[in-house]
C-alpha positions in Angstrom: 10.2 19.3 -10.5 13.2 19.8 -9.0 13.5 23.5 -9.7 9.9 23.9 -8.5 10.9 21.8 -5.1 14.1 24.2 -4.6 12.0 27.0 -4.9 9.4 25.7 -2.3 12.4 24.7 0.0 13.9 27.9 -0.2 10.6 29.9 0.6 10.0 27.5 3.3 13.7 28.1 5.1 12.4 31.6 5.0 9.2 31.2 6.9 9.5 28.2 8.9 9.5 28.7 12.7 8.7 32.5 12.6 4.8 31.2 13.1 5.8 28.0 14.9 3.8 27.6 18.4 5.5 26.0 21.4 5.3 22.5 21.7 5.3 21.8 17.9 7.5 20.6 15.2 7.7 21.7 11.5 7.1 18.8 8.8 5.9 18.3 5.6 2.0 17.7 4.7 2.7 15.8 1.9 5.5 14.8 -0.3 8.7 17.1 -0.2 8.4 17.8 -4.2 4.6 18.5 -3.9 3.7 22.2 -3.9 2.5 22.3 -0.4 5.2 23.7 2.1 6.0 22.6 5.6 3.6 23.3 8.4 3.9 23.3 12.3 2.3 20.4 14.1 1.8 19.1 17.4 4.9 17.2 18.9 4.2 13.8 18.0 4.5 10.9 20.7 6.0 7.9 19.0 5.5 5.8 22.4 1.5 6.5 22.1 -0.4 3.3 21.8 -1.7 1.0 20.9 0.3 1.4 17.6 3.7 2.4 18.9 7.0 3.1 17.3 10.6 3.8 18.1 13.5 5.1 16.0 16.6 3.4 16.2 19.5 5.7 17.3 19.4 8.9 19.0 16.3 10.8 19.9 16.2 14.3 18.7 14.8 16.9 20.9 11.8 18.6 19.2 11.9 21.9 17.7 11.8 23.7 14.4 14.7 22.7 12.3 15.9 23.8 8.9 15.0 21.9 5.5 17.5 19.6 4.2 18.6 18.6 8.4 18.7 15.5 10.0 16.7 17.0 12.4 13.9 18.0 10.3 13.8 14.7 8.4 13.6 13.2 12.0 10.6 14.8 13.0 8.5 15.1 9.7 8.9 11.1 9.7 8.0 11.1 13.1 4.7 13.4 12.5 3.6 11.2 9.7 3.9 7.8 11.3 2.1 9.2 14.3 -0.6 10.6 12.3 -1.0 7.7 10.2 -0.9 5.4 13.4 -3.7 7.1 14.9 -5.8 6.9 12.2 -5.6 3.7 11.2 -5.6 2.4 15.0 -8.9 2.4 15.7 -9.9 1.1 12.0 -7.2 -2.1 12.4 -8.7 -3.1 16.0 -5.3 -4.5 16.8 -3.3 -4.1 19.9 0.2 -4.3 18.3 2.4 -4.8 15.2 3.1 -8.1 13.9 6.9 -7.5 15.2 5.4 -6.7 18.7 4.0 -3.8 20.9 6.7 -1.6 19.4 7.4 -1.1 15.2 11.2 -0.1 15.2 12.0 2.5 12.4 15.5 2.9 10.5 15.4 6.2 9.2 18.6 6.1 7.3 19.6 2.4 6.7 21.9 2.8 3.8 22.2 4.0 0.5 19.3 3.0 -2.1 16.6 4.3 -4.0 14.3 2.5 -1.6 12.0 1.7 1.8 10.8 -1.5 3.3 8.7 -3.3 5.6 10.1 -6.7 6.7 8.0 -7.9 9.8 11.0 -6.4 12.0 11.2 -2.4 11.4 10.5 -0.3 8.8 13.4 1.0 7.2 14.4 4.3 4.8 17.5 4.7 2.9 19.1 7.8 1.0 21.1 8.0 -2.4 22.4 11.0 -4.5 20.9 11.5 -7.8 21.4 14.1 -10.1 23.1 16.3 -7.7 20.7 16.1 -5.0 20.6 13.6 -2.2 17.3 11.9 -1.6 15.8 10.5 1.7 13.0 8.3 1.3 11.9 8.5 4.7 11.6 12.7 4.3 8.8 11.8 2.3 5.3 11.4 4.0 4.2 9.4 1.2 6.7 6.8 1.3 6.3 6.9 5.3 2.8 6.2 5.3 3.1 3.8 2.3 5.8 1.3 4.2 3.5 1.8 7.4 0.5 1.0 5.8 2.5 -2.5 4.8 2.8 -3.0 8.6 -1.0 -2.0 9.6 -2.3 -4.4 6.7 0.0 -6.9 8.1 -1.1 -6.3 11.9 -4.6 -6.8 10.2 -4.6 -9.9 7.8 -1.1 -11.6 8.3 -2.2 -14.2 6.2 -1.6 -12.0 2.7 1.7 -11.6 3.9 3.3 -14.7 2.3 0.3 -15.3 -0.3 2.0 -16.2 -3.6 -0.2 -14.4 -5.6 0.3 -11.6 -7.7 -3.1 -10.1 -6.6 -2.1 -10.5 -3.3 1.4 -9.0 -3.3 -0.4 -6.1 -5.6 -3.2 -5.2 -3.0 -0.4 -5.1 -0.2 1.4 -2.5 -2.4 -2.0 -0.8 -2.8 -2.8 -0.6 0.4 0.7 1.3 1.0 -0.6 4.0 -1.5 -4.1 4.1 -0.1 -2.4 4.5 3.3 -0.3 7.4 1.9 -3.2 9.2 0.6 -5.5 8.4 3.5 -3.0 9.5 6.2 -2.4 12.5 4.1 -6.1 13.3 4.4 -6.0 13.6 8.2 -4.4 17.2 7.8 -7.1 19.7 7.1 -4.6 21.8 5.3 -4.1 19.0 2.7 -8.0 18.4 2.5 -8.5 22.1 1.8 -5.8 21.8 -1.0 -7.3 18.5 -2.6 -10.8 19.4 -2.4 -11.7 20.5 -5.8 -9.8 18.0 -7.5 -11.1 14.9 -5.7 -14.7 16.3 -6.4 -14.2 16.8 -10.2 -11.9 13.6 -10.1 -8.5 15.1 -11.4 -4.6 14.6 -11.0 -3.3 16.3 -8.0 -0.5 15.9 -5.4 -3.0 13.8 -3.3 -3.1 11.5 -6.1 0.3 11.5 -6.6 2.5 9.3 -4.7 6.0 10.1 -3.8 6.9 12.9 -6.4 10.5 13.1 -5.2 11.3 9.5 -5.2 9.4 9.1 -8.5 12.0 12.0 -10.2 15.0 10.1 -8.4 14.1 6.8 -10.1 13.5 8.3 -13.5 17.2 9.7 -13.6 18.3 6.0 -13.6 15.3 4.6 -15.4 13.1 7.0 -17.3 10.4 4.7 -18.4 10.3 2.9 -15.4 7.8 5.3 -12.9 5.2 7.8 -13.9 6.2 11.1 -15.4 5.8 13.0 -12.4 5.9 10.7 -9.4 6.3 7.1 -8.4 2.8 6.1 -9.1 -0.4 8.1 -9.7 -3.7 7.0 -8.1 -5.4 9.1 -11.1 -5.0 6.6 -13.6 -7.5 4.7 -16.3 -5.7 1.3 -15.9 -8.7 -1.8 -15.6 -8.1 -5.1 -14.5 -6.6 -8.1 -17.1 -5.8 -11.6 -15.4 -2.4 -10.4 -14.2 -1.3 -14.3 -15.6 -1.9 -13.2 -19.3 0.4 -10.1 -18.3 4.4 -9.7 -19.5 6.6 -9.6 -16.6 8.1 -6.1 -17.5 6.4 -3.0 -19.0 7.3 0.6 -19.2 5.2 2.7 -16.3 2.6 3.6 -19.2 1.5 -0.1 -19.2 0.4 -3.0 -17.0 2.9 -6.0 -16.3 2.6 -8.9 -13.7 5.3 -7.1 -11.3 2.9 -6.2 -8.3 3.9 -2.4 -8.1 2.7 -1.9 -11.6 -0.3 -4.3 -11.0 -1.4 -2.7 -7.7 -2.2 0.6 -9.8 -5.4 -0.9 -10.9 -6.7 -1.2 -7.6 -5.4 2.4 -6.4 -7.1 3.7 -9.7 -10.4 2.5 -8.6 -9.9 3.5 -4.7 -9.1 7.1 -6.2 -12.5 7.1 -8.5 -14.6 5.8 -5.6 -13.3 8.4 -3.4 -14.4 11.1 -5.7 -17.9 9.1 -6.0 -18.3 9.0 -2.4 -17.5 12.9 -2.0 -20.0 13.7 -4.8 -22.9 11.5 -2.9 -22.4 13.2 0.3 -22.6 16.5 -1.0 -23.2 18.4 -4.1 -21.4 20.9 -2.5 -18.9 19.4 0.0 -16.2 20.9 2.1 -12.8 19.8 3.4 -14.9 18.2 6.4 -17.0 16.0 4.0 -13.5 15.0 2.5 -12.5 13.7 5.8 -15.8 12.0 6.2 -15.4 10.1 3.4 -12.2 9.3 3.8 -12.7 7.8 7.0 -15.8 5.8 5.5 -13.8 4.5 2.3 -11.4 3.0 4.6 -13.8 1.6 7.2 -15.2 -0.5 4.0 -11.5 -1.5 3.1 -11.4 -3.0 6.7 -14.5 -4.8 6.5 -13.4 -6.1 3.1 -10.2 -7.2 3.7 -11.5 -8.6 7.3 -13.8 -10.7 5.1 -12.5 -11.3 1.6 -10.9 -15.0 1.6 -7.2 -15.1 0.4 -7.5 -16.3 -3.0 -5.9 -15.6 -6.3 -8.6 -13.5 -7.7 -8.4 -11.2 -4.6 -9.0 -7.7 -6.2 -12.4 -9.0 -7.0 -13.2 -10.3 -3.7 -12.1 -7.2 -2.0 -13.9 -5.3 -4.2 -17.2 -7.5 -3.8 -16.9 -7.2 -0.2 -16.6 -3.4 0.0 -19.7 -3.3 -1.9 -21.6 -6.0 0.5 -19.7 -4.2 3.6 -21.6 -0.4 2.4 -24.9 -2.3 2.4 -24.3 -3.3 5.9 -22.7 -0.4 7.2 -23.8 2.8 5.3 -27.5 0.9 3.9 -26.0 1.1 0.7 -25.3 5.2 0.5 -22.4 4.5 -1.8 -23.2 1.9 -3.8 -23.4 3.5 -6.9 -19.8 4.9 -6.7 -18.5 1.6 -5.8 -20.3 -0.5 -8.3 -20.0 2.0 -11.1 -16.0 2.0 -10.6 -15.7 -1.7 -9.7 -17.6 -2.6 -12.8 -15.9 -0.1 -15.0 -12.7 -1.1 -13.8 -13.5 -4.9 -14.8 -12.7 -5.8 -11.4 -16.0 -7.0 -10.6 -18.4 -8.5 -13.2 -21.1 -6.7 -14.1 -23.5 -9.7 -13.8 -22.3 -10.1 -10.0 -23.9 -6.6 -9.2 -27.2 -6.2 -11.0 -29.3 -7.9 -8.3 -27.8 -5.5 -5.8 -28.1 -2.5 -7.9 -31.8 -3.1 -8.2 -32.2 -3.3 -4.6 -32.8 -0.4 -2.4 -31.7 0.6 0.9 -30.8 -2.0 3.6 -31.1 -5.6 4.0 -33.6 -6.7 6.8 -34.7 -10.0 8.2 -32.4 -13.3 7.7 -30.8 -11.5 4.8 -29.1 -8.9 7.2 -28.3 -11.6 9.6 -26.6 -13.4 6.7 -24.8 -9.9 5.6 -23.6 -9.5 9.3 -22.1 -13.1 9.0 -20.6 -12.4 5.6 -18.3 -9.4 8.0 -16.9 -12.5 10.0 -13.2 -13.2 9.3 -12.9 -16.5 7.0 -11.9 -19.9 8.9 -8.2 -20.5 9.0 -6.9 -21.3 5.5 -6.2 -24.1 4.3 -2.4 -24.2 3.1 -1.5 -26.1 0.0 2.2 -26.7 -0.8 2.9 -25.8 -4.5 6.0 -28.2 -5.3 7.9 -26.5 -8.8 10.3 -27.8 -10.6 14.1 -26.6 -9.3 15.3 -26.7 -12.6 13.1 -24.2 -14.3 14.5 -21.6 -11.8 18.3 -22.4 -11.9 18.4 -24.8 -8.7 19.6 -27.7 -10.1 17.1 -31.0 -9.2 16.0 -29.8 -5.8 11.9 -28.9 -6.0 10.8 -25.7 -5.1 8.1 -25.9 -2.6 5.6 -22.5 -2.1 3.0 -22.7 0.9 -0.1 -21.1 -0.7 -2.9 -20.1 1.5 -6.4 -20.3 0.4 -9.5 -19.6 2.3 -12.9 -20.7 1.7 -16.5 -18.9 3.2 -20.2 -18.7 2.2 -20.9 -15.9 0.4 -23.8 -13.5 -0.2 -25.2 -10.7 -2.0 -22.6 -9.6 -4.9 -19.9 -11.9 -3.3 -22.1 -15.1 -4.5 -21.4 -14.4 -8.0 -17.5 -15.0 -7.1 -18.0 -18.0 -5.1 -15.7 -20.7 -6.0 -14.1 -19.0 -8.8 -10.3 -19.4 -8.9 -10.1 -21.4 -5.7 -9.3 -24.7 -6.6 -5.8 -26.7 -6.4 -5.4 -26.2 -10.4 -5.9 -22.7 -10.0 -3.8 -22.0 -6.9 -1.0 -24.2 -8.5 -0.8 -21.7 -11.8 -1.3 -18.7 -10.0 1.6 -19.5 -7.5 3.9 -20.8 -10.7 3.3 -17.3 -12.5 3.7 -15.2 -9.2 7.3 -17.0 -8.7 8.1 -16.5 -12.4 7.8 -13.0 -11.8 9.8 -12.9 -8.7 12.7 -14.6 -10.5 12.3 -12.5 -13.7 12.9 -9.4 -11.5 15.4 -10.9 -9.7 13.6 -10.5 -6.1 14.8 -14.5 -5.0 17.5 -14.6 -2.6 19.1 -17.9 -3.5 22.1 -17.5 -1.4 21.9 -16.6 2.1 19.5 -19.0 3.6 18.7 -16.3 6.3 15.2 -15.0 6.6 16.8 -11.8 7.8 19.3 -9.8 6.0 21.8 -8.3 7.8 22.1 -4.6 6.1 25.7 -2.9 6.3 27.1 0.1 4.5 28.6 -2.6 2.2 25.6 -4.5 1.3 25.0 -4.6 -2.5 21.8 -2.7 -3.4 20.4 -5.6 -5.2 20.3 -7.7 -2.0 18.3 -4.8 -0.6 15.8 -5.6 -3.1 15.3 -9.2 -2.3 11.7 -9.3 -1.4 11.8 -13.6 -1.1 14.2 -15.8 0.5 14.9 -19.6 -0.3 15.3 -21.8 2.7 17.0 -24.9 2.3 16.1 -28.3 3.7 16.2 -31.9 2.8 13.0 -31.6 1.1 14.3 -29.0 -1.2 13.8 -25.2 -1.1 11.1 -23.5 0.7 9.9 -20.0 -1.0 8.9 -17.5 1.9 8.6 -13.6 2.0 11.1 -11.6 3.4 9.8 -8.1 2.9 8.0 -5.6 0.9 9.8 -2.5 -0.6 8.7 0.9 -2.4 11.7 0.9 -4.9 10.8 -2.0 -7.3 10.1 0.5 -10.1 13.3 0.2 -11.7 13.8 -2.2 -14.4 14.6 -6.0 -13.7 18.3 -6.9 -13.3 19.3 -3.3 -12.5 
């Protein structure tokens, strides 16, 4: 993989800039270790609304820069962020990020094989591995994955602190889906990926973060996929995450959220292929672009409407099927139903009536389906109390706020109503989530500070603490600090 990447970079250094038009920058189309070379792109405007960005540090003058330079990394990250932000902004329907009107970006926060979103910024890192320095912010896959966390947080902030494995895993899946959908905004990527999407095969499009995956394999060979960080082309099927182990090699599922996210991401990539075949028996790259946008619309409809509950995968999948009925008159129903049922995300019994139904819903049912698209009511917050002693916290209780939303269901979602929604289920799901976090050393039990001050001397294990314990008279309260992508290495790393 590295030798191929070096050859690609060598060839690109000879050609980049020669054909670049005025008012452009050079940027990667896809991950640096994919087979797609850099291309010229219009100068991205990071201050363009509604989703604005600002890079920390000094601005760099636009231009055509050599690969491997800080200037090239600056503009390739800027191009990826602007492209992804422009794609998601009209679909999200929001005017600003969770942190505010502008999302700060640190292109090189320090030393680690990592990147994160923490509700204050996007942060990227670098590290020397195997004789090569890897910059996570150089990969459009990694950049658009972390941006995906920020997009979903702006759209559905209730998910950020939800202490359920499926909620956290869906956030990670959305990051990978964002990387894929953002890449498909480039005509050149669509042309390169068309044949493999149509035939449903692995490709540079399905392989997320090849370069970072290679680097992590040098540290922990079995922790990530053999040719990338995570591949959307996979055969993983849904299993109740409470029954899974805390750890497993990348070839298997475990309860860790990055591992479990591959169930939904795999379904997404398969649905994309199925929708493309429905659109045309001989699709063009333009058809792939249309289908990618349609799938993103279904994701937005579903995440708007799906209540935050422990079985979040099933909630989102069922609402995507319902959303297709409302938005596209059931055009893509067969692809959605076949994939989600095969992957065991939605039970077959839940879709039998809908499969038999043809066309658009009308009359009272149509009104009900429109109501289905509305967001759930304000979530009820259940304060789950866990034994602090179980997690090495002496006799103080561990308090975990757990949101649980309720709303009436129709069509597919009716079969899922009131499933996994009771207090006992929320308690069990929260307990399993917290056990997984402690097993992977992801809880900061010392600093008592929501925001981590990162310096050059900050130990990398602290950079990977996704949650923080805040101490009070009542005990310790668990809250999320960040989402990060470098979680593929083994626990206690």
